[in-house]
N, CA, C and O atoms as a MOPAC input file, in Angstrom:
PM7 MOZYME 1SCF
protein

 N      0.85900 1    19.06000 1    -5.50400 1
 C      0.74500 1    17.67400 1    -5.11800 1
 C      0.42200 1    17.61700 1    -3.63600 1
 O      0.96300 1    18.37700 1    -2.83300 1
 N     -0.48300 1    16.68600 1    -3.28500 1
 C     -0.95300 1    16.62200 1    -1.90800 1
 C     -1.24800 1    15.16700 1    -1.53600 1
 O     -1.76600 1    14.39900 1    -2.34600 1
 N     -0.91200 1    14.80700 1    -0.30700 1
 C     -1.25900 1    13.49500 1     0.23100 1
 C     -2.29400 1    13.73800 1     1.31200 1
 O     -2.08900 1    14.54700 1     2.21700 1
 N     -3.41700 1    13.02300 1     1.20600 1
 C     -4.51500 1    13.27100 1     2.12100 1
 C     -5.31900 1    11.99100 1     2.34900 1
 O     -5.23700 1    11.03900 1     1.57200 1
 N     -6.09700 1    11.99100 1     3.43500 1
 C     -7.01300 1    10.88200 1     3.65400 1
 C     -8.11800 1    10.96800 1     2.60700 1
 O     -8.59700 1    12.05000 1     2.26900 1
 N     -8.50700 1     9.80500 1     2.10700 1
 C     -9.54600 1     9.77100 1     1.07400 1
 C    -10.59700 1     8.72700 1     1.43700 1
 O    -10.31800 1     7.78900 1     2.18400 1
 N    -11.80800 1     8.89400 1     0.90200 1
 C    -12.87800 1     7.93200 1     1.19000 1
 C    -12.60000 1     6.57000 1     0.54200 1
 O    -11.98200 1     6.47600 1    -0.51900 1
 N    -13.07600 1     5.52400 1     1.21500 1
 C    -12.84800 1     4.16600 1     0.74000 1
 C    -13.37300 1     3.95800 1    -0.68100 1
 O    -12.76700 1     3.20500 1    -1.44300 1
 N    -14.45800 1     4.58700 1    -1.05400 1
 C    -15.01300 1     4.37900 1    -2.40200 1
 C    -14.00800 1     4.78600 1    -3.48300 1
 O    -13.90800 1     4.11700 1    -4.51200 1
 N    -13.27400 1     5.85700 1    -3.26600 1
 C    -12.26000 1     6.27900 1    -4.23100 1
 C    -11.10200 1     5.28700 1    -4.26700 1
 O    -10.53700 1     5.01600 1    -5.32600 1
 N    -10.75700 1     4.74800 1    -3.09900 1
 C     -9.68000 1     3.76600 1    -3.00900 1
 C    -10.05100 1     2.51300 1    -3.79400 1
 O     -9.23500 1     1.97000 1    -4.53900 1
 N    -11.28100 1     2.06300 1    -3.62000 1
 C    -11.72300 1     0.83400 1    -4.27900 1
 C    -11.64200 1     0.92900 1    -5.79400 1
 O    -11.28500 1    -0.04200 1    -6.46200 1
 N    -11.96800 1     2.07700 1    -6.33000 1
 C    -11.92600 1     2.26200 1    -7.78300 1
 C    -10.49300 1     2.09800 1    -8.30100 1
 O    -10.27000 1     1.42800 1    -9.30900 1
 N     -9.52200 1     2.71000 1    -7.60800 1
 C     -8.12100 1     2.60900 1    -8.03000 1
 C     -7.61700 1     1.17200 1    -7.83700 1
 O     -6.95500 1     0.61500 1    -8.71400 1
 N     -7.93800 1     0.58100 1    -6.68000 1
 C     -7.53000 1    -0.80600 1    -6.43200 1
 C     -7.98000 1    -1.71600 1    -7.57500 1
 O     -7.19500 1    -2.49300 1    -8.11900 1
 N     -9.24600 1    -1.60200 1    -7.91800 1
 C     -9.79400 1    -2.47200 1    -8.95300 1
 C     -9.11200 1    -2.22300 1   -10.29500 1
 O     -8.69000 1    -3.16600 1   -10.96500 1
 N     -9.00700 1    -0.97400 1   -10.68200 1
 C     -8.43700 1    -0.63200 1   -11.98800 1
 C     -6.99800 1    -1.11900 1   -12.12600 1
 O     -6.60600 1    -1.60300 1   -13.18800 1
 N     -6.20600 1    -0.99300 1   -11.05600 1
 C     -4.78000 1    -1.31800 1   -11.12700 1
 C     -4.49700 1    -2.78800 1   -10.83500 1
 O     -3.73600 1    -3.43000 1   -11.55900 1
 N     -5.10300 1    -3.32000 1    -9.78300 1
 C     -4.72300 1    -4.64100 1    -9.29300 1
 C     -5.57600 1    -5.78100 1    -9.84100 1
 O     -5.05700 1    -6.86100 1   -10.12200 1
 N     -6.84400 1    -5.55700 1    -9.99000 1
 C     -7.77000 1    -6.62200 1   -10.38600 1
 C     -8.80600 1    -6.09200 1   -11.36600 1
 O     -9.99600 1    -6.10600 1   -11.05200 1
 N     -8.39400 1    -5.62100 1   -12.54900 1
 C     -9.35100 1    -5.01200 1   -13.48700 1
 C    -10.43500 1    -5.97600 1   -13.98800 1
 O    -11.47700 1    -5.54400 1   -14.48100 1
 N    -10.18200 1    -7.27300 1   -13.85900 1
 C    -11.16700 1    -8.25500 1   -14.32400 1
 C    -12.13800 1    -8.69200 1   -13.22200 1
 O    -12.96900 1    -9.57200 1   -13.44600 1
 N    -12.03900 1    -8.08700 1   -12.04000 1
 C    -12.91500 1    -8.43700 1   -10.91100 1
 C    -13.83300 1    -7.26000 1   -10.58100 1
 O    -13.61100 1    -6.13800 1   -11.03600 1
 N    -14.86900 1    -7.53400 1    -9.78300 1
 C    -15.77000 1    -6.44900 1    -9.38600 1
 C    -15.24300 1    -5.74300 1    -8.13400 1
 O    -14.27400 1    -6.18900 1    -7.52000 1
 N    -15.89100 1    -4.64400 1    -7.76900 1
 C    -15.42300 1    -3.84400 1    -6.62600 1
 C    -15.42500 1    -4.63900 1    -5.32200 1
 O    -14.54500 1    -4.44000 1    -4.48500 1
 N    -16.38000 1    -5.52200 1    -5.13600 1
 C    -16.42200 1    -6.30800 1    -3.89800 1
 C    -15.17500 1    -7.16500 1    -3.72600 1
 O    -14.74800 1    -7.41300 1    -2.59800 1
 N    -14.59000 1    -7.61600 1    -4.81700 1
 C    -13.40600 1    -8.46300 1    -4.75800 1
 C    -12.21400 1    -7.71700 1    -4.15000 1
 O    -11.38000 1    -8.33700 1    -3.49000 1
 N    -12.12000 1    -6.41500 1    -4.35800 1
 C    -10.95800 1    -5.65200 1    -3.89400 1
 C    -11.11200 1    -5.10300 1    -2.47400 1
 O    -10.19700 1    -4.47100 1    -1.94600 1
 N    -12.26400 1    -5.34500 1    -1.86400 1
 C    -12.45400 1    -4.95000 1    -0.46800 1
 C    -11.71100 1    -5.93100 1     0.42700 1
 O    -11.63600 1    -7.12300 1     0.12900 1
 N    -11.15900 1    -5.41500 1     1.53800 1
 C    -10.49600 1    -6.28100 1     2.50500 1
 C    -11.07500 1    -6.05200 1     3.89100 1
 O    -11.61000 1    -4.98700 1     4.19600 1
 N    -10.95600 1    -7.06500 1     4.70800 1
 C    -11.41800 1    -6.97600 1     6.08500 1
 C    -10.68600 1    -5.81700 1     6.77800 1
 O     -9.46400 1    -5.70300 1     6.68700 1
 N    -11.42700 1    -4.98700 1     7.44900 1
 C    -10.82800 1    -3.86000 1     8.16100 1
 C    -10.84200 1    -2.55900 1     7.37800 1
 O    -10.44100 1    -1.52300 1     7.90900 1
 N    -11.29000 1    -2.58400 1     6.13600 1
 C    -11.34100 1    -1.34300 1     5.34400 1
 C    -12.12600 1    -0.23800 1     6.04500 1
 O    -11.81100 1     0.94400 1     5.90400 1
 N    -13.14900 1    -0.63300 1     6.80000 1
 C    -13.99600 1     0.36300 1     7.45600 1
 C    -13.28500 1     1.11800 1     8.56900 1
 O    -13.72600 1     2.20500 1     8.94300 1
 N    -12.19200 1     0.57100 1     9.11200 1
 C    -11.46700 1     1.25400 1    10.18600 1
 C    -10.04600 1     1.65300 1     9.78300 1
 O     -9.32600 1     2.26300 1    10.57400 1
 N     -9.64400 1     1.31400 1     8.57000 1
 C     -8.28400 1     1.62400 1     8.10200 1
 C     -8.14300 1     3.10800 1     7.77900 1
 O     -9.12600 1     3.83300 1     7.63000 1
 N     -6.89100 1     3.52900 1     7.67800 1
 C     -6.57000 1     4.87200 1     7.18700 1
 C     -6.27900 1     4.72500 1     5.69500 1
 O     -5.40700 1     3.94800 1     5.30400 1
 N     -6.99600 1     5.45800 1     4.87700 1
 C     -6.80800 1     5.39400 1     3.42600 1
 C     -6.21100 1     6.71800 1     2.96100 1
 O     -6.81900 1     7.77700 1     3.11500 1
 N     -5.01500 1     6.64100 1     2.39100 1
 C     -4.33400 1     7.83100 1     1.90900 1
 C     -4.26600 1     7.81900 1     0.38900 1
 O     -4.16900 1     6.76700 1    -0.24300 1
 N     -4.31800 1     9.00100 1    -0.17000 1
 C     -4.17500 1     9.12600 1    -1.61100 1
 C     -3.27000 1    10.28000 1    -1.96100 1
 O     -3.23000 1    11.29300 1    -1.26200 1
 N     -2.54600 1    10.12000 1    -3.04700 1
 C     -1.72300 1    11.20100 1    -3.57300 1
 C     -2.49700 1    11.82700 1    -4.72200 1
 O     -2.83900 1    11.15800 1    -5.69800 1
 N     -2.76400 1    13.11600 1    -4.59100 1
 C     -3.51800 1    13.86700 1    -5.58700 1
 C     -2.57700 1    14.86700 1    -6.23700 1
 O     -1.88800 1    15.62600 1    -5.55500 1
 N     -2.55600 1    14.85900 1    -7.55400 1
 C     -1.73500 1    15.81500 1    -8.30300 1
 C     -2.59300 1    16.41100 1    -9.39700 1
 O     -3.24300 1    15.69200 1   -10.15600 1
 N     -2.59300 1    17.71700 1    -9.47100 1
 C     -3.35600 1    18.42700 1   -10.49100 1
 C     -4.83200 1    18.02000 1   -10.45400 1
 O     -5.48100 1    17.87500 1   -11.49000 1
 N     -5.34800 1    17.83700 1    -9.21800 1
 C     -6.75000 1    17.51800 1    -9.02800 1
 C     -7.13200 1    16.07300 1    -9.30500 1
 O     -8.30900 1    15.72600 1    -9.20100 1
 N     -6.17400 1    15.21900 1    -9.65600 1
 C     -6.47800 1    13.82500 1    -9.96200 1
 C     -5.80300 1    12.89500 1    -8.96500 1
 O     -4.62500 1    13.05700 1    -8.64400 1
 N     -6.56400 1    11.91900 1    -8.47900 1
 C     -6.03400 1    10.90300 1    -7.58700 1
 C     -5.14600 1     9.96700 1    -8.39200 1
 O     -5.60400 1     9.34400 1    -9.34900 1
 N     -3.86900 1     9.86600 1    -8.00600 1
 C     -2.88100 1     9.09700 1    -8.77200 1
 C     -2.48300 1     7.78800 1    -8.10400 1
 O     -2.21500 1     6.80000 1    -8.78800 1
 N     -2.44200 1     7.77200 1    -6.76100 1
 C     -1.92800 1     6.62700 1    -6.03200 1
 C     -2.66000 1     6.51200 1    -4.69900 1
 O     -3.00500 1     7.52100 1    -4.08400 1
 N     -2.89800 1     5.25400 1    -4.24800 1
 C     -3.60600 1     5.02700 1    -2.98900 1
 C     -2.88900 1     3.96600 1    -2.16500 1
 O     -2.17300 1     3.11700 1    -2.69600 1
 N     -3.09900 1     4.03700 1    -0.86100 1
 C     -2.56400 1     3.03100 1     0.06000 1
 C     -3.48800 1     2.98300 1     1.26900 1
 O     -4.01400 1     4.00800 1     1.70400 1
 N     -3.67900 1     1.78200 1     1.80700 1
 C     -4.52400 1     1.60300 1     2.98600 1
 C     -3.66400 1     1.07800 1     4.12600 1
 O     -2.85900 1     0.16500 1     3.94400 1
 N     -3.84400 1     1.66500 1     5.30100 1
 C     -3.01000 1     1.36800 1     6.46600 1
 C     -3.84300 1     0.77900 1     7.59400 1
 O     -4.89900 1     1.30000 1     7.95400 1
 N     -3.34100 1    -0.31600 1     8.13900 1
 C     -4.02700 1    -1.04600 1     9.18900 1
 C     -3.07100 1    -1.15000 1    10.37500 1
 O     -2.05200 1    -1.83600 1    10.30700 1
 N     -3.41600 1    -0.45700 1    11.46700 1
 C     -2.53200 1    -0.46400 1    12.63100 1
 C     -3.10300 1    -1.37500 1    13.70500 1
 O     -4.28100 1    -1.30000 1    14.05300 1
 N     -2.23000 1    -2.24300 1    14.22200 1
 C     -2.59500 1    -3.11200 1    15.32800 1
 C     -1.43800 1    -3.09300 1    16.31200 1
 O     -0.34000 1    -3.56000 1    16.01000 1
 N     -1.69700 1    -2.55400 1    17.48100 1
 C     -0.66200 1    -2.39600 1    18.50300 1
 C      0.52300 1    -1.61400 1    17.92100 1
 O      0.33800 1    -0.49200 1    17.44900 1
 N      1.73600 1    -2.18300 1    17.94600 1
 C      2.91300 1    -1.45600 1    17.45700 1
 C      3.26700 1    -1.81600 1    16.01200 1
 O      4.39000 1    -1.58100 1    15.56600 1
 N      2.31900 1    -2.37800 1    15.30000 1
 C      2.56500 1    -2.82900 1    13.93800 1
 C      1.61600 1    -2.12600 1    12.95700 1
 O      0.41800 1    -2.00600 1    13.21400 1
 N      2.16200 1    -1.67300 1    11.85200 1
 C      1.35200 1    -1.04900 1    10.80000 1
 C      1.54300 1    -1.84900 1     9.52200 1
 O      2.65700 1    -2.00500 1     9.02300 1
 N      0.43500 1    -2.34700 1     9.00900 1
 C      0.46700 1    -3.05300 1     7.73500 1
 C     -0.11200 1    -2.14500 1     6.67100 1
 O     -1.15600 1    -1.52500 1     6.87400 1
 N      0.57500 1    -2.06300 1     5.51900 1
 C     -0.06300 1    -1.38600 1     4.39900 1
 C     -0.49400 1    -2.42400 1     3.38500 1
 O      0.20000 1    -3.40600 1     3.12500 1
 N     -1.67200 1    -2.17100 1     2.81800 1
 C     -2.27300 1    -3.10900 1     1.88700 1
 C     -2.83700 1    -2.34500 1     0.70000 1
 O     -3.18200 1    -1.16700 1     0.78800 1
 N     -2.91400 1    -3.05000 1    -0.39400 1
 C     -3.58500 1    -2.52400 1    -1.58900 1
 C     -2.99900 1    -1.18500 1    -2.01400 1
 O     -3.72400 1    -0.22600 1    -2.27800 1
 N     -1.69600 1    -1.14100 1    -2.07300 1
 C     -0.93100 1     0.03500 1    -2.51300 1
 C     -0.94000 1     0.01300 1    -4.04000 1
 O     -0.42900 1    -0.92500 1    -4.65200 1
 N     -1.51900 1     1.04100 1    -4.65300 1
 C     -1.67200 1     1.02400 1    -6.10500 1
 C     -1.55400 1     2.41800 1    -6.69400 1
 O     -2.06000 1     3.39300 1    -6.13700 1
 N     -0.87700 1     2.49500 1    -7.83000 1
 C     -0.75700 1     3.73200 1    -8.60100 1
 C     -1.35700 1     3.47800 1    -9.97200 1
 O     -1.11400 1     2.43600 1   -10.58000 1
 N     -2.13900 1     4.42800 1   -10.45800 1
 C     -2.73700 1     4.27700 1   -11.79000 1
 C     -1.67100 1     3.84900 1   -12.78700 1
 O     -0.55900 1     4.37700 1   -12.77200 1
 N     -1.99700 1     2.90900 1   -13.64400 1
 C     -1.03200 1     2.38100 1   -14.61000 1
 C     -0.43900 1     3.50700 1   -15.45200 1
 O      0.76400 1     3.52500 1   -15.71200 1
 N     -1.27200 1     4.43300 1   -15.87200 1
 C     -0.79600 1     5.54700 1   -16.71200 1
 C      0.14300 1     6.49000 1   -15.97700 1
 O      0.82200 1     7.30200 1   -16.60500 1
 N      0.18900 1     6.38900 1   -14.63700 1
 C      1.00300 1     7.29600 1   -13.81800 1
 C      2.19300 1     6.58700 1   -13.17600 1
 O      2.97600 1     7.22300 1   -12.47000 1
 N      2.34500 1     5.28500 1   -13.40700 1
 C      3.45800 1     4.54500 1   -12.81600 1
 C      4.77900 1     4.99900 1   -13.43600 1
 O      4.84900 1     5.37400 1   -14.60600 1
 N      5.82300 1     4.94800 1   -12.60300 1
 C      7.14500 1     5.35000 1   -13.06000 1
 C      7.39700 1     6.84500 1   -12.95000 1
 O      8.45400 1     7.32400 1   -13.36100 1
 N      6.44700 1     7.58700 1   -12.40300 1
 C      6.57800 1     9.04100 1   -12.26900 1
 C      6.89700 1     9.47600 1   -10.84600 1
 O      6.99600 1    10.67100 1   -10.56800 1
 N      7.05700 1     8.51000 1    -9.94500 1
 C      7.43800 1     8.83900 1    -8.57400 1
 C      6.29400 1     9.01800 1    -7.59600 1
 O      6.53600 1     9.29200 1    -6.42100 1
 N      5.05400 1     8.87400 1    -8.04200 1
 C      3.91500 1     9.07500 1    -7.14300 1
 C      3.88300 1     8.03300 1    -6.02700 1
 O      3.69400 1     8.37400 1    -4.85900 1
 N      4.06500 1     6.77700 1    -6.38300 1
 C      4.06800 1     5.71500 1    -5.37600 1
 C      5.20400 1     5.88700 1    -4.38300 1
 O      5.02700 1     5.66800 1    -3.18500 1
 N      6.35900 1     6.27600 1    -4.87700 1
 C      7.51100 1     6.50700 1    -4.00800 1
 C      7.20700 1     7.61000 1    -2.99700 1
 O      7.50100 1     7.46400 1    -1.81100 1
 N      6.62700 1     8.69700 1    -3.45800 1
 C      6.27800 1     9.80200 1    -2.54800 1
 C      5.26700 1     9.36400 1    -1.50000 1
 O      5.38500 1     9.72300 1    -0.32800 1
 N      4.27900 1     8.59300 1    -1.91800 1
 C      3.25300 1     8.14700 1    -0.99200 1
 C      3.84100 1     7.19900 1     0.05000 1
 O      3.53300 1     7.32200 1     1.23600 1
 N      4.67000 1     6.27200 1    -0.36900 1
 C      5.26400 1     5.33600 1     0.58300 1
 C      6.25000 1     6.04200 1     1.52300 1
 O      6.30000 1     5.71600 1     2.70900 1
 N      7.02300 1     6.99000 1     1.02300 1
 C      7.90200 1     7.77500 1     1.89500 1
 C      7.08300 1     8.49200 1     2.96400 1
 O      7.48200 1     8.54400 1     4.12800 1
 N      5.95100 1     9.03600 1     2.57200 1
 C      5.06400 1     9.71500 1     3.50800 1
 C      4.61500 1     8.75200 1     4.62100 1
 O      4.59600 1     9.12000 1     5.79500 1
 N      4.26200 1     7.53400 1     4.24600 1
 C      3.82700 1     6.53900 1     5.22900 1
 C      4.95200 1     6.24300 1     6.21000 1
 O      4.72100 1     6.21200 1     7.41800 1
 N      6.17000 1     6.02400 1     5.71100 1
 C      7.28700 1     5.74100 1     6.61400 1
 C      7.57400 1     6.92800 1     7.52800 1
 O      7.89600 1     6.73200 1     8.70000 1
 N      7.46500 1     8.14000 1     7.02400 1
 C      7.67900 1     9.32200 1     7.87200 1
 C      6.57500 1     9.44600 1     8.91200 1
 O      6.85200 1     9.71600 1    10.08100 1
 N      5.34400 1     9.25400 1     8.50300 1
 C      4.20300 1     9.40700 1     9.40500 1
 C      4.23200 1     8.38000 1    10.53000 1
 O      3.83400 1     8.68600 1    11.65400 1
 N      4.69400 1     7.17600 1    10.24600 1
 C      4.64800 1     6.11200 1    11.24200 1
 C      6.00000 1     5.78000 1    11.86400 1
 O      6.09700 1     4.82300 1    12.63200 1
 N      7.03000 1     6.53500 1    11.55900 1
 C      8.33000 1     6.34000 1    12.21400 1
 C      8.30900 1     7.08500 1    13.54300 1
 O      8.75600 1     8.22600 1    13.65500 1
 N      7.77800 1     6.40400 1    14.53100 1
 C      7.61500 1     6.97000 1    15.85900 1
 C      7.81100 1     5.86200 1    16.88300 1
 O      7.68700 1     4.68400 1    16.54700 1
 N      8.11200 1     6.21500 1    18.10700 1
 C      8.39200 1     5.19400 1    19.11600 1
 C      7.26600 1     4.17700 1    19.30900 1
 O      7.53300 1     3.03300 1    19.67900 1
 N      6.03000 1     4.56500 1    19.06900 1
 C      4.90100 1     3.66300 1    19.28800 1
 C      4.78600 1     2.58000 1    18.20100 1
 O      4.02700 1     1.62300 1    18.35800 1
 N      5.53100 1     2.72900 1    17.11500 1
 C      5.46700 1     1.76100 1    16.01500 1
 C      6.78400 1     0.99900 1    15.93300 1
 O      7.85400 1     1.60000 1    15.83400 1
 N      6.69700 1    -0.32800 1    15.97400 1
 C      7.88800 1    -1.16700 1    15.89900 1
 C      8.20000 1    -1.63200 1    14.48500 1
 O      9.36400 1    -1.82000 1    14.13200 1
 N      7.16200 1    -1.81900 1    13.67700 1
 C      7.38800 1    -2.29600 1    12.32000 1
 C      6.30500 1    -1.81800 1    11.37400 1
 O      5.15800 1    -1.59300 1    11.76200 1
 N      6.70000 1    -1.67200 1    10.13500 1
 C      5.77000 1    -1.42200 1     9.03800 1
 C      5.97700 1    -2.58000 1     8.07100 1
 O      7.11300 1    -2.90800 1     7.72900 1
 N      4.89300 1    -3.19700 1     7.63100 1
 C      5.03100 1    -4.38100 1     6.81100 1
 C      3.93000 1    -4.48200 1     5.75900 1
 O      2.93000 1    -3.76600 1     5.79400 1
 N      4.15900 1    -5.40200 1     4.82200 1
 C      3.17200 1    -5.68200 1     3.78500 1
 C      3.39300 1    -7.08900 1     3.25000 1
 O      4.44900 1    -7.68800 1     3.45600 1
 N      2.40700 1    -7.59400 1     2.57700 1
 C      2.55100 1    -8.80000 1     1.77200 1
 C      2.74800 1    -8.30600 1     0.34900 1
 O      1.79800 1    -7.87600 1    -0.30400 1
 N      3.97100 1    -8.36900 1    -0.12400 1
 C      4.34100 1    -7.78500 1    -1.41400 1
 C      4.25800 1    -8.82400 1    -2.52700 1
 O      4.61600 1    -9.98800 1    -2.34200 1
 N      3.78300 1    -8.38400 1    -3.67300 1
 C      3.89300 1    -9.23300 1    -4.84700 1
 C      5.38900 1    -9.43300 1    -5.09100 1
 O      6.16300 1    -8.47700 1    -5.03100 1
 N      5.79200 1   -10.66100 1    -5.36400 1
 C      7.20700 1   -10.96500 1    -5.55900 1
 C      7.79600 1   -10.07600 1    -6.65800 1
 O      8.97000 1    -9.71100 1    -6.58900 1
 N      7.00900 1    -9.73000 1    -7.65600 1
 C      7.48300 1    -8.88200 1    -8.74900 1
 C      7.81600 1    -7.46400 1    -8.29400 1
 O      8.44200 1    -6.71400 1    -9.04300 1
 N      7.40800 1    -7.07900 1    -7.07600 1
 C      7.63600 1    -5.72200 1    -6.56300 1
 C      8.65800 1    -5.67200 1    -5.42200 1
 O      8.86400 1    -4.61400 1    -4.82700 1
 N      9.29700 1    -6.80200 1    -5.11500 1
 C     10.23600 1    -6.86800 1    -3.99200 1
 C     11.32600 1    -5.80800 1    -4.10600 1
 O     11.61600 1    -5.12600 1    -3.12300 1
 N     11.93500 1    -5.65300 1    -5.27100 1
 C     13.03100 1    -4.68000 1    -5.42600 1
 C     12.57400 1    -3.26100 1    -5.12100 1
 O     13.33900 1    -2.47700 1    -4.56000 1
 N     11.34800 1    -2.91800 1    -5.47700 1
 C     10.80700 1    -1.58800 1    -5.16500 1
 C     10.81400 1    -1.37400 1    -3.65800 1
 O     11.28100 1    -0.33800 1    -3.18600 1
 N     10.30800 1    -2.33200 1    -2.89900 1
 C     10.22300 1    -2.18600 1    -1.44900 1
 C     11.58800 1    -2.23200 1    -0.77400 1
 O     11.78300 1    -1.60700 1     0.26800 1
 N     12.52200 1    -2.95600 1    -1.34800 1
 C     13.87500 1    -3.00200 1    -0.77800 1
 C     14.52500 1    -1.62500 1    -0.80700 1
 O     15.36500 1    -1.33000 1     0.04300 1
 N     14.16000 1    -0.77800 1    -1.75800 1
 C     14.71000 1     0.59100 1    -1.82300 1
 C     14.33800 1     1.41700 1    -0.59000 1
 O     14.96700 1     2.43600 1    -0.30400 1
 N     13.31300 1     0.97000 1     0.13300 1
 C     12.85900 1     1.67700 1     1.33100 1
 C     13.38200 1     1.02200 1     2.60200 1
 O     12.96500 1     1.37100 1     3.70600 1
 N     14.29400 1     0.07600 1     2.44000 1
 C     14.86600 1    -0.59800 1     3.59300 1
 C     14.04100 1    -1.76500 1     4.10100 1
 O     14.30600 1    -2.28300 1     5.18600 1
 N     13.05200 1    -2.18300 1     3.33800 1
 C     12.24200 1    -3.33000 1     3.74000 1
 C     12.98900 1    -4.61600 1     3.40400 1
 O     13.75500 1    -4.68100 1     2.44300 1
 N     12.74200 1    -5.64000 1     4.22500 1
 C     13.41000 1    -6.92600 1     4.04400 1
 C     12.37100 1    -8.04100 1     3.96000 1
 O     11.31300 1    -7.97500 1     4.58700 1
 N     12.69600 1    -9.06900 1     3.17200 1
 C     11.82000 1   -10.23100 1     3.06600 1
 C     11.85500 1   -11.01300 1     4.37000 1
 O     12.90200 1   -11.16700 1     4.99900 1
 N     10.68200 1   -11.50300 1     4.75800 1
 C     10.54100 1   -12.29100 1     5.97300 1
 C      9.74500 1   -13.54600 1     5.61400 1
 O      8.59700 1   -13.44800 1     5.18100 1
 N     10.33500 1   -14.69600 1     5.78700 1
 C      9.61300 1   -15.93300 1     5.53500 1
 C      9.61800 1   -16.34600 1     4.07400 1
 O     10.35300 1   -15.80300 1     3.24900 1
 N      8.78400 1   -17.31200 1     3.78900 1
 C      8.70300 1   -17.92300 1     2.46600 1
 C      7.64100 1   -17.24100 1     1.61000 1
 O      6.74500 1   -16.57000 1     2.12300 1
 N      7.75800 1   -17.42300 1     0.31200 1
 C      6.73500 1   -16.90600 1    -0.59600 1
 C      5.47300 1   -17.76100 1    -0.47500 1
 O      5.52600 1   -18.91300 1    -0.04300 1
 N      4.34500 1   -17.17700 1    -0.86200 1
 C      3.07600 1   -17.89400 1    -0.82900 1
 C      2.20000 1   -17.41700 1    -1.98300 1
 O      2.38600 1   -16.32400 1    -2.51700 1
 N      1.25300 1   -18.25100 1    -2.34700 1
 C      0.33500 1   -17.93300 1    -3.44400 1
 C     -0.99700 1   -17.46500 1    -2.89200 1
 O     -1.51200 1   -18.01300 1    -1.91800 1
 N     -1.54800 1   -16.43700 1    -3.53600 1
 C     -2.89000 1   -15.96400 1    -3.21400 1
 C     -3.51600 1   -15.49300 1    -4.52000 1
 O     -2.96400 1   -14.63600 1    -5.20900 1
 N     -4.65700 1   -16.05200 1    -4.84900 1
 C     -5.34800 1   -15.71300 1    -6.09300 1
 C     -4.43100 1   -15.84900 1    -7.30600 1
 O     -4.50900 1   -15.06300 1    -8.25000 1
 N     -3.56700 1   -16.85100 1    -7.26500 1
 C     -2.69300 1   -17.12700 1    -8.40300 1
 C     -1.47100 1   -16.23100 1    -8.51800 1
 O     -0.74700 1   -16.30500 1    -9.51100 1
 N     -1.22700 1   -15.38500 1    -7.52300 1
 C     -0.09000 1   -14.45900 1    -7.54100 1
 C      0.83300 1   -14.80000 1    -6.37200 1
 O      0.37100 1   -15.09500 1    -5.27000 1
 N      2.14900 1   -14.75500 1    -6.62700 1
 C      3.13200 1   -15.08000 1    -5.60700 1
 C      3.46800 1   -13.83100 1    -4.77100 1
 O      3.76000 1   -12.76400 1    -5.31200 1
 N      3.41900 1   -13.99300 1    -3.45200 1
 C      3.68200 1   -12.91700 1    -2.49700 1
 C      4.76000 1   -13.33400 1    -1.51300 1
 O      5.05900 1   -14.51700 1    -1.34800 1
 N      5.34000 1   -12.32300 1    -0.85900 1
 C      6.23900 1   -12.54700 1     0.26600 1
 C      6.03100 1   -11.41900 1     1.27300 1
 O      5.80900 1   -10.26800 1     0.89700 1
 N      6.10700 1   -11.76600 1     2.56200 1
 C      5.98600 1   -10.73700 1     3.58900 1
 C      7.28600 1    -9.92500 1     3.60600 1
 O      8.38400 1   -10.47700 1     3.54300 1
 N      7.13100 1    -8.61200 1     3.69000 1
 C      8.27300 1    -7.70300 1     3.80500 1
 C      8.02100 1    -6.76800 1     4.96100 1
 O      6.88400 1    -6.36600 1     5.20700 1
 N      9.08000 1    -6.41800 1     5.67400 1
 C      8.91000 1    -5.52700 1     6.81200 1
 C     10.10400 1    -4.59000 1     6.95700 1
 O     11.19800 1    -4.83300 1     6.44700 1
 N      9.83500 1    -3.52600 1     7.66800 1
 C     10.89400 1    -2.59600 1     8.06900 1
 C     10.71300 1    -2.37000 1     9.56200 1
 O      9.64600 1    -1.95700 1    10.01800 1
 N     11.76300 1    -2.64400 1    10.30900 1
 C     11.74700 1    -2.40900 1    11.74300 1
 C     12.00500 1    -0.92200 1    11.99400 1
 O     12.91900 1    -0.32400 1    11.42700 1
 N     11.17100 1    -0.34600 1    12.86000 1
 C     11.27000 1     1.09600 1    13.12400 1
 C     12.02100 1     1.33200 1    14.42600 1
 O     12.92600 1     2.16500 1    14.47400 1
 N     11.65600 1     0.61200 1    15.48100 1
 C     12.29800 1     0.87400 1    16.77000 1
 C     13.01800 1    -0.33900 1    17.28900 1
 O     13.61300 1    -0.29000 1    18.36500 1

């Protein structure tokens, strides 16, 4: 098992398949993808989970965190997110945050993340900002 930087094209395929299977690849692109860090967890030669990281000053946002449906519940996402917290737990980073689907809040709370603010709707899905303070 290996966590490594991966090309955006591979990320887009997983994003679409997991998060928005009824939309085209352009729909799953986000502003800043061209400068983001894209990590993937590869096991047995297959990409299982992806996450995109956007750093601005002392803040790191992760977006479009997705694990193949057939591979969910096997710990791949947990390993990838732990890697992100380890990689960015440094004095230069004050917080790591995301806009989490409300249905995934309990997953993120296991990593010490806390809800911040009110829930909001985007594309018909309810989200809430979650963050973990590092320093």
